[in-house]
N, C-alpha and C positions, 0 to 999 in steps of 0.2 A: 636344788638351786645353788649354782656355783658362780664363779667369776671366770669369764672366758676372755683371755688376752688374744686378740686377733690381729693379723696383718703385720706382725713384727718379725724380725729376723732373730731366731734363737741362736745365740752364740755359745758354743761349748769350747772346751780346751783343744778339741781336734777339728771342729768344723762349724760352719754357719749355715743355717737353713731357714727358709720361710716356713714357719710352723705356727700353729695355734697352741696355746697352753691353757688347760682347764684346771682351775683351783677349786677344790671342794673341802670346806672346813680349813684345816691348817696344812693340808697336804696338796701336792701336785697329783691330780687324778689322771690326766691324759696329756700327751704331747703328740701332735700330728697335724697333717694338713686338713683344712676344711672341716673342723669339728663342728658339730651341730650346735647352733646357738639357742635352741629352744629351752626356755626356762632359766636361762643364765643371764647375769649381768655382763654386758659386753664392754670390754675396754679396747678401744681402737689404738693399736700400737704402730700405725703406719709411719714409716720413716724412723722408727725407734729400734734399738737393739734390746732383745730380751735376754738378760743374763742372770746367773745366780747372784744373790746378794753377796756383797763383799764380806770377807772374813779377815779381820785384823788380829793376828796372833800375838801381838806384842804391844800391850798398853799398860799404863800405870795410873789407875784411877784412885783418888783418895789415898795417895801413898805418902807416908811421912818420909821426909828427906831433908837433911841439912837444917833442921830446926824449924821447918815449915811443912806444909802438906800440899801435894799437887792440886792445882786450882779446880780441875774437873772432878766432881764426884761421879757416882754411878748414874745419876740422872742427867746432868749436863753432858757428860762424856758420851753416854750411849745415844742421847738425842742428837748430838753433833755427828756421831758416827752414822746414824740413820739418814740424816739430811744429806750427807755425802755419799750415800749408797752402800754403807756397810751395815750388815744385819746381824753379825756375830762378832764378838771380841773375846780374846783370851787374855785375861789380866794375870797379875802375879800376886799370890799370897806370899808374904815375906816372913819366914821364920826368924825370930830374933834369937841371937845367941843366948843360951841359958833357958830357952823356952822350947816347947814342943811344936811339931807340925800341926797337931790337932788344935792347939791354941791359935796358930796362924790361920788355919782354915776357918775356925769359928769367927775370928775377927773379920776376915774378908767376906764371909757370907753375911755377917751382920751389916757390913758396909753396903752390900748390894741389896739387902732385903727391902722390898717395896720401893726400890729406887731404879733398878735396871729397866731400861725401856726397850731394849732388844736383847736377844739371847746372849749368854756369856758363859765362859768356862774359866778355869784357873790352872795355871802352872803352880807348883810348889817350889819356892826357893829354899834350898836346904843350906843352913849355916852351922848346924850342930846336930851330932848324932847321939848326944847324951853322954853319960859317964861311962868310964871303962872302955870296953871294946866297941862301943857304938851299936850294940845289938838292939838297944831300945829304939834308936832312930831307924834302923833298918827294918824293924817290925812295923814302925809307923809308915814306912813307904808302902808296905802291903795294905795298910788301912787306907792310905790315900788312893790307891788303885781301886779299892772296893768302893770308894766314894766317887769314882769317876774321874779322878785326876791321874793322867797317865804320862805326865811330863814333869821333870824336875830341873829347876834352874840352879846352876852352880856359878858362883862369882869367883873370878880370878883377879878381881880388882877390889878396891875399897878395903884395905887392911884394917882390922880391928872392928869392922862393922858388918860387912857381908862376905869378905874374902875368906876362902877356905884353902887349906894346904893340899898338896898333891896326894897325900895319903888318904885324907878324908874323901877327896874327890874320887880317888880310885875305888874306895869302898862303895861309894854311892853308885859308881858306874857298874861295878860287879853285880850289885843288887838289882840295878835297873836292867841289866842284861838278863838276869834270871827271871825278872818280871815282864820282860818284853816291853819295858817302858823306854822313854826317850829322855836323854839328857840334853838340856839347853844350856849353852855356855856363854857367859860374858867373858870373852877372851882378851884380856890385857894383862901384861906383867905388872901387877899392882905394886909389888915390892920395889922394882926398879923405878917405876913412875913416881912413887912417893919420894924417893931420893932426889930425883930431878925437880920435883915440885918444891921440896924444902930448899934446894939450892937456888931456885929462881926467887923464892920469897926473900931469902937472905940477901940476894942481890938487888932487891927492890923492884923486881919485875912482877908487878901485882895486877896489871890491867887484864881485862877479859881475854885478849887474844893469847896471853901466855898460858891460859888453860889448854888451848889447842897445841901450843908448841911444847908443852910439858908431856904430852901423851903421844909419843912417837908412833907412827904407823908400824915401825919395826917391833915395838913392844906388843902391838896387837898381833903381828905376824908370828912372833915367837910363841905367844900363848895359844894362838890358833893351832900351830903345829903340835905343841905339847898336849893340848886338850884332846886332839884327835888321836894322837899316838897312845895316850893313856886309855882312851875309850877302845881303841883297837886291841890293846893288850887285854882289856877286860871283856872283850866281845860285845861291847855295847854300841848302840846307835847314838850318834851325837848330832846336835843341831847348833851351829854357831849363830848367835843372834847378832844383829846390827853390824855385819861385816862392812867395813868402810873404805878399804884401800887395796891397791893392787898387790902389795907384799903379802897381806893376809890371804888374799885370793889365791896367790901362787901356792901357798902352803896347803890350802884346802884342796886345790886341784892335784897337787903332788900326792896327797894322801888318798884322794878319791881314785886316782889312777892305779894305786896299789891295793885297792879292794876294801879300804876302810869304809864303814857304814857312816859316812859323813855327809850332812846336808848343811845348808846355810841360807840365811836371808840377808838382804840389804834393806835399807830404808830410803824413803823418798828423798830425804834431805841430802843423802850422800850422792844421789844421782844428779841433783840440780843446783846445790849450793856449794860454795867453795871458800877456802881461806882467802883467796885473792879478792873475791867480790864481797863477802859478808864480814870477814874478820881481818882487815888489813892492819889493825893496830892503831886506829885513829880516834876512837871515841868509846865512851861508856855504853853507847847503844849496842855495841857488839856483845854485851852480856845476854842479849836476846838469843844468841846463837851458842851459848855455852851448854853443851850436852856431851855425853860420853858414849862411844868414842866421839872425838871432836870432828869438826869439819876438816877436810883434807884439801890438798892442792887439786886444781882442776884436772890435772893429768890423770888422776885416779878414776875419773868418771867414765871414760870410754871403756876401760877394761871391765867395769862393773856392768855396763849396758851389754857388752858382748857376752859376759858370763850368764846374764839372764836369758839371752837368746840360745846359747849353747847348752844351758841346763846345769852348769856347775853351781849357780845360785838358783834356788828353787822358789823363793817367795819374796814379795815386797811388802814390808810391814811399816809401821810408823815409829815404834818406841815412843808413843804419845805419852809425854810426862810434862804437862804444862805448868808453868809458873807465871804469875803476873809480873810485868816489868817494874811497875811503879813501886810496889811494896815487898815483893818477894825476891826478885833478882837483885834488888837494892841492898839486900843483906850482905852482898859480897862486894860492895863498892869499896875499893881500896885493898881488896884481898880476894883474888879470883877463886881461892880454895873455898870461900864461903858463899859463892854464887850457887844457888840450887841448880843442879844439873837436869836439863830437860827442855823440850820444846813442844809446842802444840802442832799436831798434824793430822789427827784422826779424821777431821772433816774434809781434808783436801787431798787425801792419798790418791783416790781414783782420778780426780781432776788432773793432778800433776802427772801421774803415770800415763794417762791417756794423751794429754797434750804433748808432753815431751817424749813419749814413747811411741804411741800409735800414730799420732799426727805427724811426727817427725820421721816416720818410716823406720824407727829402730826396732819396734816389735809389732806383731800382728794383733788384731783384736782377739784372736784365739789365744795367743800367748798372754795377753792381758788378763783374760779369764782364768787361765792356768795359774798365773802368779798371784792373783788377788782372791781367788775363790776356790778353785778345784784342788790345787796343790796344798793350800793350807788345811782344807778339810781332810784330804788323804793322809798327809803327814801327821796330823794331830788327832787321828782316830775319830773323825766325824763324817767320813765319807758315806756312811749309810744313812746319814741324816741331812747333810748339807753339802753345798759346793758344786752342785750340778742341777741342770734342769732335766728332771727325769721323774716318772711316776713313782709315787711312794715316798719321795723325799719331802722335807719341809718346804712349804711354799714361800721360801725366802727368794724374792724375785725383784730384780732391778730393771726398770725400763730406762735405758740410757739414750740420751739424745746427743748424737755425735756432732751435731751442728750448733748446739746451744752455746752461746758465748757468755762468759761469766768473769767478773772481776773479783778476785780474792781480796777481802778486806776485813780487818778486825771489827769494823763498824757494823758489819752484817753477819758475822760468823756466830755460830751457836756455842762454840768453845768458850769457856769462862776465863779467857785471858784478855788482856788489854792490848795485845799486838798479834800480828800474824807473821810467820816466817816468810810468807810469800806476798807481803803487802803490795797491793796495786798490780799484781800480775794478772794479765788477761789470758784466759785459757778458753779453748773451744772443746766442748764435750762435758756434759754434766748429767747428774741424775734427774730424770723427769718425774718418775713415780717409783716409790719403794714399798714393797710388800714384805711384811715380816710374819711368817707363819700364816699367810693368807690374808692378813689385815693390811689395808692401805694405811701406812703410817707417815708417809711423806708424799706430798704432791707439789713439787717445785714449780709446776706450770700454773697452778691455781693459787697456791699459798706458799710462795717461796720462803725457804728457810724455816718453816714451821713444822714441829713434830705434832702429828695428829692423833697419836695413840695415847693410851693412859699411862701415867707414870707408874712404874712397878710391874708392867706387863712382861718384862723380860724374864726368861727362865734359865736356870742353870743347866748346862749341857754336860751330861755324863759322857766321857770319851773312852773309847776302847784303847787298850794297850796293844799297839801294833808295830812297835819299834820304828816309828817314823815312816811307816809304809814299806819298810824292808821285809817285815814278816808276812 
């Protein structure tokens, strides 16, 4: 007895076909035309697109930052992901300076225990290799790999908290190369930015939009080039997270053309939000859009869209790091440096990319699946489990209604914030039904916005070390 999805168009990263999909247990059993219905529960997908569940490779759930903690924990965050069509997330375990990676892993697994509602994995953010020559930390990287963590986050920003110097970064990259692991880089020149920030505060420039003005796109471009150059020297594969502007994109493409094993993502907010529209410097409300890297001028959007089509940018993620406006963003009133950095987006990623990408003719539905499902699985070592509609893979399946109309609003969202970055936006295209490992966990046609599965059903996904798909 299985579940047979009939009459839908199966969309992959390379083609779309009218096919049936049979789910047995937690796996996809068969994909093909005219599958036998005998003994199966039939789901009629007429008029719907059958896609792999979305994979968001950049989230921050239950994360301490700036004296507070991100508003979504593993329950609300993963439920919001599911309602929006995402069935797997990769979060970040943050190693504190002076502590070990093992401590960070234990902390984040505890955060997710009995709370995650869809499957999840972790990147390990490295801030400290321990005393002496760092051999202790380098050995820990081997232990992380054995635990199924095959990507390591390195910060070039936030001095004194998360930022590491080039020497430590190079050591990690050398070890990652030896382990076939992937280095994920937050690329901004944190030292230069901190000087600009201090100068602005001294001049009384404390409003939210000065956060954006203090973090130049050129500071991101410089760090992007430096990170990829160091990784190239070390023989490592590198993945630039949340790339936001054309200058950084130019550096990425320059190094890619010279054979560097370099990949990058952008995020939904950089494709559709801008300094001109969201942060013109007129009100405290603009604190809602304080995240890092900041919003850029509109002119940067078209190059990012083009790069998604051409392939120099491989993934669209969210950098979902939500804080409530009323009591958390408020911490920085009068001083933008104290506004918690981050915005809510995990629930709306697919809606935004479909409406402004596919509906607008910027990308195809196949490219949509590549950017949101298949490439994330391939790059982050989950391609044998997730990211494609194929026999033997997890039955993470999204039934997408390309004609469904939806108005984005904080009043109806599942994310635990009191605002939406896309408040009042009308989009066409939305998740109709969402299956996670064969279980129907969301039915937006019958019970809109409600998670139907059990809290804590999500499982930790052990990922292979495949150097970002280069190996």
